[in-house]
N, C-alpha and C positions, 0 to 999 in steps of 0.2 A: 362267704361274703367277699373275701379278697378276690377270688376267682371271678365272681360276678362283676366286680368293679373293673377288673382287667379286660373282661369281655366287652363291657360298655365303652371302655377307653379305646380298645382296638376298633370297635365298630365306628366310633366317632372319628377316628383318624381315617378310616376307609371312606367314610362319607365325605370328609373334607377333601381328600385327594380326588374323589370322583367329581365333586363339585368344581374344584379348580380345573380339572381336566376338561370338564364340559364347557366351562365359561370361556377361557382364553381371551385374547384381546378383542375388543369390539371393532366394528367396522370403522368407527370414527378414529379409534386408536391406530388401526392399520393405516388409515389415510394420512394421519398426522405423521406417523413414522416414515411413510413413503415420501411425504413432502420434505421432511428433514433430510432424508437421504438424497433427494433430488438437489436440494440446495447445497448440501455438502459436496456433491459431485460436480457442481458447476465449474469449480476452479481446480479440480484435481482428477487424476486418472482413476477410474473406478472399474469394477468388474464388468466385463462386456464391452468396454471401449475398444474401438478398432483404430489403431494409429494410422494417420494418413501417410502416404509415401513421401519420402524426403531423402535428401542427401545426408546419411547418418554421420558422415565424417565432418560435415560443415554446419549442419542445421540443428538447432535446439528446438524442441517441441513444447509448446505451452497450451494448456487448456484454460480458457477464460470465458466465463458466462456460457459454458456449454459449447463453445466454438474452439476450433483448432487454429493455432498460429505457429509460424516458424520464424526464427531469427538466428543470426550468426552466433555460434557457440561461444565465441570469445567474449561476448557480452551477456548472453542469456543462458548461462550454464546451469542456473537453478530452474525450478519449475514455475516460479511466480514473479520473475522480474529480471532486472539487469543491473550490472555494476560496472563503473569505470573509475579510474583513479584521477585525482586532481592534485596539481594542475597539468599533468602531462597528457590527460585524456586517454591514457592507456587502458584497454579493456581488461576485465577481471583476470583473465588467464595469463596476462602478460604479453610481451612482444612476440611476434611470430618466430623470430630467430632465437628466442630464449635469452637475449641479452638483458643486462640490467636497465632499469628505467628509474627515474628520480625517486619514486615512492617505494621502490622494492625494499622490503625488510622493515618498513615503518608500521606502526600500529594501524590496523585496518580502519578503525573508527576515525582516525585522524586524516585519512587520505581518500576514503571511499565515498563515492556518490552512489547511493543505493536507491533503486527505483523498484517499487512494488506494484503489481497489477492485480486487480480483483474485480468481481462482478459488482454492479452498482445499479440502482434503480433508474439512473439517468436524470433524476430530478435534483435541481439546485435547492438545497435546504437552507433558506436564509439568504442574505445578501452576499455578493462576492466580496473578496478581500479588499479591493480598492474602495468599494462603497462603504465597507466597515470603517476603513480609515477616514474617509471623508465625513462619515457620520460622527466619528469621534472628534474630528476637527470642528465641525459645525456645532457640536454639543459642548464645546469648551474643554474637552478632555485631551487635547493635544499638548504634550509636554515640550516636544521639540521636533522640528522637521528641517532637514538640511540636504543639500545636494553634495554628495561625496565627490562625484566626478560627473561629467556628461553621461547621461543614461542611467544614473543610479541615485536614488534618494533613500535616505534613512529616516524612519518615523519612530518616535517614542510617544506612547499614549498612556493615559491613566487606565488602570485595570478596572473594568466595569462590564459585567455580564459576559458577553462572548469574547471580550478582549482579555487575554492573559498577559501577565507581566512579561516583558521582553522587548525585543527590537524587531521592527519590520523593515524589509528592504524591498524597494520597488524598481523593477527594470522598466524605466519610463518609456523606452523606445517600443516596447511590446505590450504595454498594459492596455492600450486601446483595443487591441485584437484579443488579448488574453487577460481580462481583468481579474481573474482568479489565479491562474497559473503563474503569471508574471510577478506575483507578490509572494515573498517568503517570510515566514515568522521564525525568529530565533529565540530559543529558551534562554533566559537569564541575561542580565546586562553585561556579564563578563564573557566577552565573545571567545576568549581563549578556550573555555571548557564547555560552552553551550552547544546545543544541537539545533539545526535549522530544518524546518518542515515546509513542504508545499504539496499541493495535490490538484488534480483536475480530471476532466473526462478524456479518455484516450479514444474511445469509439462508443457507439450506442451500446449501453449496458455494461460498459467496462470503464473503470477509473484507474488512475495511477496516483500513487503517493511517493514521496521521496524524502530522504533525510541525508544530512551531511554535517560535518563539523563546522561550527560557527566561525572558526578561524578563517574559513574561505568565504565568509558572507560578502565581503567587498568584491568578490569575483562573480556575484550573483548573475548579472546579465549574460556573462559567458557560460556559466554553468547551466542556465536556463536554455541557451541555444544548443549546447551539446546534449542536454537531456532530450530536447525536441528532436534532434538529429538521430539519436540512438533509438528512440521510440519509433521513428519512421522506418527503421530497419525491420520492424516486426510486421509480417505479412499474414493475412488470413488465408487459410487453405481449405 
């Protein structure tokens, strides 16, 4: 009896193995896996990629939305963005002659302006940031708005829906042309320890995000200009 049960068990295992081997992934599952792989490879090097020719000593290579871009290595040393230090505007790798610069040796998060690039569907989801602030003002949710200096406003609004607690800074000289990018939101009301964020479209199908210490928030117009300049160094190949 025991031998018969063992034979049935063995036969059952063999039938299960044969069934699994015969089935495998469906065509739908294969297509879904291929699409996930395609999306994963939009912003990173993948098997089969052929690097474009470039000056390896000077140029960093980035893959964004399936397209190749090059930028100066001193800023674009990573695969997904750029870094410079504030307020000296020194690129991430430091000065060309290796000499000290004002931020050298300080905590990275306190002095770095970080820019991240990624693929994007190119669609503005919801209102831009300046319209969000204007809607808050019209809706009676404005706590305080003041001009810190010519070209820079500070807004505080009540938290509701898309508005998180924090402080908003508006680079007023550039907001007409860049109603999203020229507005930065800073987490927490204590600017010494908060983080500021902004984002916008870099090119069709590509967006940029940035972050920096809120202790530099009152330099926002100048940081915005330098961020724009550094992004313009990135060229499609």
